[in-house]
C-alpha angles and dihedrals in degrees: 000000000000119000119262116231126260116213120200119217115198106209140180110217113189087336096311120116113235138162125234115192119201116194102200108214089177085086090068123100108283090020104271148062086264089075086074092046094046093053091049092049093047092051089051096052104027094100090058099045116114108207090218095058104022126180139314130200140176110234144162087217117277097074090043092057093048093048091046089056092049092046091049091050090053094040097238128132119259130194121195115201106205139161137224093275093059116114111268090214092054093047089051090049091052091052091048087060090053093257119149116236123205114188114206108201100175110109112232096222091245100086098277146035104262097105090049091049091051091048089055091052092050089054092049092050091050090052096042109030092180092060110105124223112195088196105212088194097068110009109119089214087078100063091034094064092052092048090048101040120004101047097047090046090056092047090054092050101050135058113286095234133095110310137166109232114204122204124183116225132222110129089005093231096120094047090047090052092050090047091052091049093047092050092052102037098032100211118179091267136140100203111210125189115215121203136162130251108269095032123121094192093112096026132279131092122320123230145155115324129184103181122086123216097035132070132020142222094240139031118282114262088213093055105032092161093049121235136274125246101030127167122198118208128199114236093243089057092051093047093046090051090054091052093044092052093048093048096047102037108013091239113135119205137168130257097269090052088051088057089053094049092048088051092049092053090047091052093048091053094043098050116036092192092060106098105164134045128173123200124198098216107204100202147346139264095263092084094053106048091112094045123022094024095042117093093202091053092048090050092050090052093048092239102158113193120265123205096237091157094060109141092002123123126184107229100173144340116219112206117219119263113281095227138003110294095016120135118249113270121257115264106291097195130060124213108299095355126126117256122248090213098103109170108153094005112149138163098276117205 
């Protein structure tokens, strides 16, 4: 799979120069980091798939789209088990690929729908034993692909000095893969897990959650002991960070990426000696136009704006190299100017 780009934002935070790296996984096939996970899962289960029954998976949307594309390419049935918070555009895209969509609308009592989705899958497997469940929540192929591909890619793209690497958590597979890579390769990284308030993915009590693609109703099977350090972000901070980034740079990212960016700004302010942070941004703004980037949706959820950009000035945005071996582009943004790099930029309402 080709490498996704990493964009460097040169910032001034309370008068201190710092660098914020954004690895934009929206450039992957199927538009998200889950394109990597889906391929790894497919390769793991392909030998067991019966083309009459196919595969089934619980998903908030991104993995479902990637698996639907792979299933269509191999001409096997695919069922995505989603919930009411799943992106409407992703659900439509799964259907366009002839995937079946089952929406589970029974809350699981832990702030979300995950446990209810999994219960539905268990019932389907009991009724159709030849149906295959890749199980993104426990399959070791998930962390393995990020240890093998995503983490070393990021290391090759950013400065080889001390850096805080921020990973959003849902299943925990991506963070576990980065942890395994960091333990083996020993880069100069502080690996930080980022979760949302109300999520039990890395331990702690569960509660109401409104963002899709980050957080979970139960602890991650890949990280049963949690992770240290972990930062938990309120949804209004994550949403405000998405809007701030789009308005100041023209880069559109999803809600989980907003949680990462809010965390990065918090870390820069909290530790003056920290000068570099890298965020693995799972997807782009296109999947959140009717939620994160919709004022009516934000109002319905009670997500009052937060000034996440307080004391932050965009000095420059360095586009990624145009081809292998190319030098990084000259700064494309002057002090206080909007960036021309416009991946994912939309007319936000």
